[in-house]
N, C-alpha and C positions, 0 to 999 in steps of 0.2 A: 706415848701411844695415845693417851686421852687427850693430850694437847692437839695432837694432829686431827683426831675425830671431831674436836670442838671447832677447829678451823674449817673443816669441810662443811660442817653444819651451818656455820655462820654465812659462808659464801652461797650456799644453796638457798638459805632463806633470803639473803639480800637479793638474788637474781629474781626469785618469785615476786618480791615487793616492787622491784623495779618494773617488771613486766606488767604486773597488775596496775600499778600507778599509771604507766603510759596509756594503758587501754581505758581505764575508767575515770581518769582525771577530768573534772570539769574544764579545766583549762585546755587540756589536750595538746599543749604545745610547751616549747621549752621556755622557762622563765615565767610560766604563769600567763603567757599571752594567749587570749582565746583565738582559735583559727578561723580564718575567713570562711564563710559558707561556701561550698562548691570546691574547696581545695582540700586535697588529701594530706594528712599529717602523718609522717613516717609509715605511708602506705595504707593508713587506716582513713576510709572516707568520713567526712564531717557530716553529722546528721543534723539538718536544720529544717525547720517548719517551712511548708511552701503553701501558696495559694494561687488562684487563677484570677485573671481580669476579664470580666464580662463587659464586652463593648456592644452598645445598642445604638443603631443609627436611626435618626427620624428625618424624613424629607418633608418639607412643608412649604407652600400648600401642595396638594397633588398636581404634578406637571400635566398640562394638556398641549395640544398642538400649538407650536410657536414658543413654548417655554423652554428654559434650560433643561438638558437631558442628563439624569444620573448615569455614572459609568456602567456600561452592560455587564461587566465582570465583577461588580460589587465595589464598595468604597475601600480604599487602601489605607490602612492604619499602621503606623510604625510605633513600636513600644521600645524604649531604651532605658538604660540604667548603668550605673558604674558597678553594680552588684553583678555577681557572676550568674550566668544562665546554668540551671542545673543539668541541662542536656548537652551543653558544650564546654563548660567551664570557662566560657569567655564572657566579657561583658554582655549584658542583655541587649539584643537588637533583633526583636521579633517582628515579622510583618504578617498582619492579619487582614484577611479580605472579609468584609462584612457586607451581606446582601442589603439591597435598599429596603429600608424600614425593617430590618431583621436585627439579630444579635449573634455574637459568636464569642466563645472563650478562648483566650490565649492559652499557650502551653503553660504548665506550672512554673512559677517564678518564686524566688525566696522572699520570705517575710522580713528577715533580719539579715544584717550584714555579716554576723559572726555567730558562733555556736553558742555563746553566752546569752544571746538574745538581748543585748543591751541597746542595740542601735537598729532601727528599722531601715529598710532599703527605701530609697526614693526612686520614683518612676516618672517618665514623662510619656506623653503620646501625642502624635501629630497626625492628621489626616491629609493625604495628597489633595491639593485643592483642585477643584473642577470649575471651569468658566461659568459664571453666572450665579454662583452659589456663595452665601455667607456661612462661615463655620463658627459654631459655639461649642465649647467643652464644658461638661460638668462631671467631676470637679475639675478645677483648673490644675495644670502641671506646676511643680512637681507634687505627687501624692504618695501616700503610704498605704499599706494593706492592713486592715484591722485583723488581729489574730484571735480567732475564736476558741482556741485551745486544742484545735484538731485540724490538722492540714486538709482533710477532706471537706471541712466547712469554711475555711478561710477564703476570702476573696474580696474584690473591690468592683462595684458596678460603675461602669463608665458610659456616659451618654454624649452622643455627638448630634447636633441638629444642624441640617443643612437647609437653610431657607433662601428664598428668592422672591422677587417682587413680580406679581403675575400682572402682565400688561393685557387687558382685554382687547380684542380686534376692534378696529374702528368702525363706527356705526354710521358714518356720514353717508349721505346719499349722493351718488355720482352725478355730475352735472350732465344735463341733457339738452339738446338743440331745441330752441324755441319752436312751437308749432306755428304753421302758417296761419297768418290772419284771415279770418272769414269776413272782414269788412267790405262793404260794396265798392269802395274805391280801388281795392285791389283787384277785384274781379273786372272792373272797367279797364284796368291797365293790363289784362291778360288776353282772354278770349275775345272780347269785343274789338281788339285792335285788328285781328285777323279778319273778322267779318266786315268792319269798316273799310279795310283795304280792298278787299275783293268786290265790295259793292261799288267803291269808287273806280275801280278799273272797268267794271262793266258799265257804269254810267257814262265814262268817257268815251268807251267804244260805241255805246249806242248814239251819243251825240255826234260822234264823227260819222257814223253810219248815216244818221239822219241828215247831217249836213251834206254828205256826198249825194244822198238821194235827192235832197232838196236842190241843191245847185245843179245836178245832173238833169233832173226834170225840167228846171227852169231853162237850161241851155237848149234842151230839146224843143220846148215850146217856142223859144225865141227864134230858133232856126227854121221852124216850120212857117212862121209868119214871114220871114224873108222870102 
């Protein structure tokens, strides 16, 4: 009887120890392997610290008429990583829309690749190119997230500068037609021509009239003598 009672006590104690070990073990997995952040182990969610990525966009110089135009719906930035996304349990592939000269936080992402916090996640970010702008990233990809000891305070600031070359409008004076010359030679070749032509015609007419009158009068005088 005592032997049976001892066996039951040993089985009960062993089951308690196994359950406690699975729930509280730092490894949390079989064979001491630390589970991947975002993946549940035996139905138990893996608890890993998270942080946010704050993306700030700067457009320089300020565009004016004739310059390249920032996208009206904001700049499109894509964040990727082989680490799992806390919201989807799939590799991170977040799309963030950042207002012109504004900043936006990403959704929370994991700081480390596994629960033991031995390796940090690496992230990359790219902005959809817009014609006329040159893109500069600070910091460059890939990057990691500094861990402050609290998920609420952990994060990484990202800066994207979109620059362009401003071309000022042309200041050249349009060519104009030359003004008419006011020299005396030009005047002699315009109005006086008409006046000289009219005087010439009148003069010829008067000469002819005078000739007719002269020769007509002479013929009358000659006839009267005969």
